[in-house]
N, C-alpha and C positions, 0 to 999 in steps of 0.2 A: 310611221307605219299605220296601216288601216287595222283597227281592232274591231272584231265582231263580238258583240255582247249578246249572248243568248239569254233568254229570260229577262230581256232588257227593260221591262216595265214592272218587274217584281221587286221583292224586298231589298235585294242587294243590287239588282241590275239598274234600278232607277238612280240611286245615289252614285253608283259607280259611273254611269254614263255622264252624270252631271260633273263629277270630279274630273274625268278624263277630258271632257270638252273644255272645262275651265282651264285645263293645263295645255290646251292646244292640240289634243290628239284628234285624229280622224276616226270617228266612231260610227259603226253601223249597228243600229239597234234592231235586234231580231226578236219578234214576239208574235203570238197569235193575234194580238190587238196592238200593233206597234204605234199607232198615232201617225201624224202627218210626216214626221221626220224619220220613220223607221221602215223596216221591210217585214212583210208578213212571213212568219215561219211556224210550221206545224211539224212536230216530230213524226206524225203519222203520214207525212207526205215526203218520202225519201227522194222523189223525183226533183224536189226543190232544193235539196242540200247543196248541189254544185252552184246553183244560182246565188244562194245566200252567201256562200263562201268565196265566190269569185273575187280575187284581188286582195283578200284578207291575208295578213301576215301573222296575226295573233288572234286567239279566241279565248274569251271567258266562257267556260262551259258550265252551264247549269243543267244537270242531268234531266231526262224526261221525268215529269212529276208523277206522283201517285203510283209508283211501281217499285217493288223491291229488286227487280232485275232490269237495269237500264240498257243492257248490252244489245238486245235486238234492234234498238233504234240508235243508241249512241255509238255502237260499233261501226255500222255503215257510215254514220256521220263523220267519224274520225278518219275513216278511209277516204272519204271525199275531201276532208280537210288536208290530208297528206297529198292527195292528187292535185289540190289547188295551190300547193306550195306553202301552206301554213307551217311556220317554224315553232311558234310559241303557243302552248296551251296551258291555261290556268283553270284547274277544275275546282268547282265548289263541291267538296266532299262533305264529310261529317265526322265528328268525333264519336257519334252515337250510331254505329252501323248495326242494323238488325241482325240477329243471329241467323246464320246460314245464308246470308246475302252474298253469295259467291259472285253475282253479277257486279256488285260494287267493287270487289277486289279486281275483277277482270277489267273493269273500266279504268281503275287507277293504273293497272299495268299497261293498258293501251295508251294512256296519256304519257306515261314515262318513256314510251318509245319515240317520242318527238325530240328533236334536237334540244329544245328548251322547254321546260315544263315545271309546274308547281301544282301541288295538291293542297288546297286549303281545307283544314279540318276544324270548322267552328263547333263550339259547344251549342247548347240550346239557344235558339233565337229568342230575344226578349219580345219580338213581335208575335210570338205564340200566345202572348197574353192579350192580344188585341184583335180587332176585326172579327172575322167569321170563324176563327179557330175555335174548336170545342172548349178549350180551356177558357178563352175569353167569354164565350157564350155562357158557360157555367158561372163565371163571376158576375156577369150582368144580370142573369135571370134568377140565380139562387144564392149569390154571395158565397159560392163554393167552388173549390178546385178539387176534383176527384182524380186520384192517381193510385198506382200500385208501387210508387217509389219509396214508400216508408219514410225514413229519415235521410235518404240519399240526397246528395247535393251535386250540383254542377255549376260551371262557371258561365252563367247566362251572359250572352253578348248581344249588343245592339247591331242590327244588320248594317247600319251606317259605318260601324267600325270594321266589319268584314269588307265592305266596299272600299274603305280607305286603304286597307291592307292589300286588297286585290289590285287597286290602282298602282300602288308602288311596285308590285311584282310585274304587272303588265308593262309599265313604263321603264323598268330597270334597263340601263344601257348595256349591261353585261349579262352573263348567265343568270337564270332565275333560281329560286331558292329551295326547290325540292318540297319535302313535306313540312307543313307549317300548322301547328295546333293553335287555334285562335280562341281566346276566352275573354270574358270581362275581367274586372279587377278583383272579383271576389267569388266565392263559391257559396251558393244558397240552395236550400231545399224549398219545396213548395210551401211548407208551413211558414218559412221566413219570408218568402215572396208574398204570400197572402197577408202577412202582418204588415208589410210595407204598403201594399195596396190599400189595406184597411186604414192605415194612418193617413195616407195621402187623400183618400176619398171621403173619409169620415163615415164609412158604412162598414158593417161587419163582413169580413171575408175569412173563410176558414178552409183548411185543407182536410179532406175526408178520405181515408183509405178506401180503396175499391178493388175488387178482384179484376184480373186481367180480362176475363170474359165480359164484364160490364163495360170496360173501356173499348173492347172490340165493337160491341153493339153501339156505343156512343159514336165511334168513328164511322161505322156504317150509316148511322142515321144522319151524319154530317155529309154523306155523299161519297165517301172513300170506297174504292174497290176492295173486296174482301181480303185479298192477299196483302195489300198495303195496310189496311185497317188492322189486321192481326200483327203484322210486323211492327207497326208503330206502337201498338199497345205493349208488345213484348219488350220494347226498349226500356220500359219502366223497370223491369226486373234487373237490368244491368245497372241502372241508376241506383236502385235500392242496395245493390252489392258494393257501391262505391267505386265502380270501375271508371266513371267519368268525372270523379271529384278531383278536378285539376284546375290550376290557375297558371297561366303562362304570361311572359312579358312580350310575346310575339308582336301584338299590335303596337305596343310602344316602340319596340325595336325597329319595326318596319316603317312606322309612320312618324315617330318622334312625339306622339301624344299619348296620354293615358286614356284607355278606353272608358266609355261611359258606365257609370254605376247603375244598378237596377233602380235605386231610389231616385236618381236623376231622371231616368227614363220614365218611371211611374209619375213623377211630378209633371213632366212635360206632356204625358198622355192621359191625365186623370179623367178627361171627358170620355175616354173610351169605355169606362165602366159605369157611366151614367145610365139609369133606367128610364130616363125621360127623353 
């Protein structure tokens, strides 16, 4: 079957595409900047939805970015998917849903209306510690992770493990697996993550408590729209309460392999935190 991968050049889309193609699947990569073997796709261009979906039988759905309410765009997209004959939808959801994010629940309900569906609920991405993410910038520039999470923990997961799980669900010969919580092999707070990065890089890295208002400003300075910046900062309060302190065996159950540890991820990406 033809599988449409939205967000095809992103943290999960890129390794997912590589895995699916290595296993012989017909993959259509959709992204705003898809490269020579993909198709251009912009959530703000609903007139292109039908063209991108034409002939696809399954969709890996990465919701519209930087918005706490994906439904104004994702709703019409799923209607177009149904009209195009898509049977299987695998949604990249999240274990950490911002408070009051009714649109996220509506999106999951719309996905569940398809004949075959799965909602993947990963914990925090290890990739949040790298690249242009505000957490990564703080580590590189100040040797500091600022958060309002207190001593709260979560089961950080490598995006490559999310992609591996998604590939199994997309390629499953029978009905797919419903709701799946995806985590790494251990639960860590920011203080523990900072200590691991410090050990790997040989430079001081600390976790510093910060009020939510400061985090909203940090997110705004990073270019996030105000509603999303506030919703993302608010997630810290749930982490602090321990509501996402979970470790599951889902990745191992779906893929047959143990998910990557944070220490292994940090060792492989140590150059990310170089100041030179």
